[in-house]
C-alpha positions in Angstrom: 177.8 137.9 -27.5 179.4 139.5 -30.5 181.7 137.2 -32.5 185.3 137.9 -31.7 188.9 137.0 -32.4 191.2 136.8 -29.3 194.6 138.0 -30.5 196.6 137.1 -27.4 196.1 133.9 -25.5 198.9 132.3 -23.7 199.9 128.6 -23.4 203.0 127.0 -22.2 204.5 123.5 -21.9 204.4 122.1 -18.3 208.2 121.3 -18.5 211.0 121.0 -20.9 210.4 117.3 -20.8 207.1 118.0 -22.5 209.1 119.1 -25.5 211.4 116.0 -25.6 209.4 114.4 -28.5 210.3 117.4 -30.6 214.0 117.6 -29.6 216.7 115.3 -31.0 218.7 113.1 -28.7 221.6 115.6 -28.3 219.4 118.3 -27.0 217.4 115.9 -24.7 220.8 114.9 -23.2 221.8 118.6 -23.0 218.7 119.5 -21.0 218.9 116.4 -18.7 222.6 116.7 -17.9 222.5 120.4 -17.3 219.2 120.0 -15.2 217.7 122.8 -17.2 214.2 124.0 -16.2 211.5 126.2 -17.6 211.1 129.4 -15.8 207.7 129.2 -14.1 207.4 133.0 -14.1 208.3 133.7 -17.8 211.7 135.0 -16.7 210.2 137.0 -13.8 207.5 138.6 -16.0 204.5 137.1 -14.1 205.4 135.9 -10.5 202.7 133.4 -9.5 201.5 135.5 -6.5 201.3 138.8 -8.4 197.8 140.1 -9.0 198.7 140.7 -12.7 199.7 137.1 -13.3 196.2 135.5 -13.5 192.6 136.4 -13.2 190.6 134.8 -10.3 189.0 132.5 -12.8 192.4 131.4 -14.2 193.7 130.8 -10.6 190.6 128.7 -9.8 191.3 126.6 -12.9 194.6 125.6 -11.3 196.9 125.7 -14.3 197.9 129.0 -15.8 198.7 129.5 -18.5 197.0 126.3 -19.9 199.5 123.5 -20.8 197.1 121.4 -22.8 194.3 121.9 -25.2 191.6 120.5 -22.9 192.4 123.1 -20.3 192.4 125.7 -23.0 188.9 124.6 -24.1 187.6 125.0 -20.6 189.3 128.3 -19.9 189.0 130.1 -23.2 187.6 128.3 -26.2 184.1 127.8 -24.9 183.5 131.5 -24.3 180.5 132.8 -26.1 181.2 134.3 -29.5 184.8 133.2 -29.9 185.8 132.5 -33.5 189.5 132.1 -33.2 192.2 132.4 -30.5 195.8 133.2 -31.4 198.2 131.3 -29.2 201.3 133.1 -28.0 203.8 130.8 -26.3 206.7 132.8 -24.8 208.6 129.9 -23.3 211.7 130.5 -25.4 211.9 134.3 -24.7 214.4 134.0 -21.9 215.6 130.5 -21.9 219.3 130.6 -22.9 222.1 132.6 -24.4 223.3 129.6 -26.4 222.2 130.3 -30.0 222.2 126.6 -31.0 220.0 125.7 -28.1 217.7 128.6 -28.8 217.4 127.3 -32.4 216.5 123.8 -31.3 214.1 125.0 -28.6 212.1 127.4 -30.8 211.7 124.7 -33.4 210.5 122.3 -30.7 208.0 124.8 -29.3 206.6 125.3 -32.8 206.2 121.6 -33.5 204.6 121.2 -30.1 202.1 124.0 -30.9 201.4 122.4 -34.3 200.9 118.9 -33.1 199.3 119.3 -29.7 197.3 122.4 -30.2 196.6 123.3 -33.9 195.9 119.8 -34.9 193.4 119.4 -32.0 191.1 122.3 -32.5 190.3 124.3 -35.6 189.5 127.4 -33.5 193.2 127.8 -32.7 195.8 129.8 -34.6 199.3 130.4 -33.4 202.4 132.6 -33.5 205.6 130.8 -34.4 208.6 131.6 -32.2 212.0 132.2 -33.8 215.5 132.5 -32.5 216.7 136.1 -32.0 220.4 135.3 -32.0 220.7 133.7 -35.4 218.9 135.4 -38.2 219.7 132.7 -40.7 218.0 130.1 -38.4 215.1 132.5 -37.9 214.5 132.8 -41.6 214.8 129.1 -42.0 212.1 128.6 -39.4 209.8 131.1 -41.1 210.3 129.3 -44.4 209.7 125.9 -42.8 206.4 126.9 -41.2 205.2 129.8 -43.4 203.2 127.5 -45.7 201.1 126.3 -42.7 198.4 128.9 -42.6 197.4 128.1 -39.1 200.5 130.0 -38.1 199.5 133.7 -38.5 202.3 135.5 -36.8 206.0 135.6 -36.0 206.6 136.3 -32.3 209.5 138.4 -31.0 210.2 139.6 -27.5 210.6 143.4 -27.1 213.5 142.8 -24.7 215.8 141.2 -27.2 219.5 141.5 -28.0 221.6 144.6 -28.5 219.7 146.3 -31.3 216.2 147.3 -32.1 214.2 145.4 -34.7 214.4 148.1 -37.3 218.1 147.5 -37.5 219.4 146.1 -40.9 220.3 142.9 -39.1 216.6 142.0 -38.9 215.5 143.2 -42.3 215.9 139.8 -43.9 213.8 138.2 -41.1 211.1 140.8 -41.5 211.2 140.3 -45.3 210.6 136.6 -44.8 207.6 137.2 -42.6 206.1 139.6 -45.1 206.8 137.2 -48.0 204.5 134.6 -46.3 201.9 137.2 -45.3 202.7 136.7 -41.6 202.2 139.5 -39.0 205.3 140.2 -36.9 204.2 140.3 -33.2 206.3 142.3 -30.8 205.3 140.9 -27.4 206.0 142.3 -23.9 208.9 141.0 -21.8 211.8 138.9 -23.0 215.4 138.5 -21.8 215.8 139.5 -18.2 219.5 140.1 -18.9 218.5 142.9 -21.3 218.0 146.2 -19.4 214.5 147.5 -19.7 215.6 151.2 -19.5 218.3 153.2 -21.2 219.9 153.9 -17.8 220.0 150.4 -16.4 217.9 147.7 -14.7 214.7 148.1 -12.8 214.8 147.4 -9.1 211.2 146.6 -8.4 208.6 144.5 -10.2 206.3 147.6 -10.8 209.2 149.3 -12.6 209.8 146.3 -14.7 206.1 145.8 -15.5 205.8 149.4 -16.5 208.8 149.3 -18.8 207.1 147.3 -21.5 205.3 150.3 -22.9 208.5 152.3 -22.9 210.6 149.6 -24.6 208.1 149.0 -27.4 208.1 152.7 -28.4 211.8 152.4 -29.2 211.0 149.5 -31.5 208.2 151.5 -33.2 210.5 154.4 -33.9 213.2 152.1 -35.1 211.0 150.2 -37.5 209.7 153.4 -39.1 212.9 155.5 -39.1 215.3 152.7 -40.3 213.4 152.2 -43.6 211.8 148.8 -43.0 208.5 149.8 -44.7 210.2 151.3 -47.8 211.5 147.8 -48.6 208.6 145.8 -47.1 205.5 147.8 -47.9 203.2 144.8 -47.0 204.7 144.2 -43.6 202.3 144.2 -40.6 203.3 144.7 -37.0 201.2 143.8 -33.9 202.1 145.3 -30.5 201.0 142.7 -28.0 200.6 143.3 -24.3 202.4 146.7 -24.5 199.6 149.1 -24.0 198.6 151.8 -26.4 197.6 155.0 -24.6 201.2 156.3 -25.0 200.6 156.5 -28.8 199.4 160.1 -29.3 202.3 161.7 -27.5 204.9 159.6 -29.3 203.5 160.3 -32.7 203.2 164.1 -32.0 206.9 164.2 -31.1 207.9 161.8 -33.9 206.0 163.8 -36.6 207.5 167.1 -35.3 211.1 166.0 -35.2 210.8 164.2 -38.6 209.9 167.5 -40.2 213.0 169.1 -38.7 215.6 166.4 -39.4 214.1 164.4 -42.3 217.4 164.5 -44.2 218.8 161.8 -41.9 216.0 159.5 -43.1 215.4 160.3 -46.8 213.6 157.0 -47.3 210.7 158.3 -45.2 208.3 159.8 -47.8 205.4 160.2 -45.4 204.9 161.3 -41.8 205.6 158.7 -39.1 201.9 158.7 -38.2 200.9 157.6 -41.7 203.4 154.7 -41.6 202.2 153.8 -38.2 198.5 153.5 -38.9 199.1 151.7 -42.1 201.4 149.0 -40.7 200.7 148.7 -36.9 198.0 147.4 -34.7 197.8 146.9 -30.9 196.0 144.6 -28.6 193.4 145.9 -26.2 195.2 144.5 -23.1 196.6 146.1 -21.1 194.6 149.3 -21.4 196.0 152.1 -19.3 193.2 154.7 -19.5 192.5 158.1 -18.1 189.9 157.9 -15.2 187.6 160.6 -16.7 185.2 159.4 -19.3 185.5 162.6 -21.2 189.3 162.2 -21.4 188.8 158.6 -22.5 186.6 159.7 -25.4 189.3 162.2 -26.4 192.0 159.5 -26.2 189.9 157.2 -28.4 189.6 159.9 -31.0 193.3 161.0 -30.9 194.6 157.5 -31.5 192.0 156.3 -34.0 191.1 153.4 -31.7 188.4 151.7 -33.8 190.8 151.0 -36.7 194.0 150.5 -34.7 193.0 148.2 -31.9 192.4 144.4 -31.8 190.6 142.6 -29.0 192.8 140.4 -26.7 192.0 138.8 -23.4 195.7 138.2 -22.7 194.6 135.0 -20.9 195.4 134.2 -18.1 196.9 137.6 -17.1 194.9 140.2 -15.2 195.4 143.9 -16.1 192.2 145.1 -14.5 189.0 146.4 -16.1 190.6 148.8 -18.6 190.0 146.7 -21.7 186.3 146.2 -21.0 185.9 149.9 -20.2 187.5 150.8 -23.5 185.0 148.6 -25.4 182.1 150.0 -23.5 183.1 153.5 -24.7 182.8 152.5 -28.4 179.6 152.4 -30.5 178.4 149.1 -31.9 180.2 149.4 -35.2 183.5 150.3 -33.5 183.1 147.5 -31.1 182.6 145.0 -33.9 185.7 146.3 -35.6 187.8 145.9 -32.5 186.4 142.6 -31.5 186.6 140.9 -34.9 186.9 143.0 -38.1 190.3 144.5 -37.5 192.0 141.2 -36.7 190.2 139.4 -39.5 191.6 142.0 -42.0 195.0 142.1 -40.4 195.8 138.4 -40.2 195.8 136.0 -43.0 193.0 133.5 -43.0 
């Protein structure tokens, strides 16, 4: 099989007690006395019984996502052609509204990743998680771990707080990531207390699941329109687990309106599409594709897929055959770029 880099592989601690070696005594007592637990469904994102939550192979393995490196080796790392797997642990995405606890927890998750995963297998790379309620603490965590080149990304939930990530509040955080050559990963899901739509909460799982592609578009517009890339021309953004087939219509509309009301954003010297393709990449899972092969070929051309997409299994989740169908529609050179070359160029080595 062609060599590949898997840009979205999930792991998670089995319990909060797993993280106790990386929490000080105050926070261990805090967790114990409050009887706090990890959400087994990522805040409702992947209920165990939902078909999207795990592939048949992952279900057969018994533990999903993997909670130790040996399970990861059996489920992912021994696949033919794998060069690197980037670990995304979303345990802290919806754990608390206490900013001090979020600070302690994200630091503990990162130390757990470093000690129990990265130190155990050189095929692993990881995304560091950072607090979203305290930008000073977020910057401090980036500065602490930025020199460890096995961390290649800063992970943020798309369902965050009260503002989008292009807001000036987050500019210093994005600057810290860029300074260390770290990609900023905007990953699906996040705080269940944050409405996934502009008009309120979803009332079914299918609405909630579908909303990820809608929310991430708002962050894309914000990051481009609010001048982030004027100040951080080296910043790179990965859109993880949010789809990508929505891209052509968004950029058509964004480019059109920018030409009409550009005076509101004088720092934008180029079209939104130029900013987007320079600074953004997306993972191949989930792939929501048109059923007709001719339409698929048109979509690939419209969104410049061979240069924009990076392979991801999104293990253990199951989004259907779209990702493999997409790869099958590409020629050999384009497949090699999506499977390996794009990620190798985008992430620091």
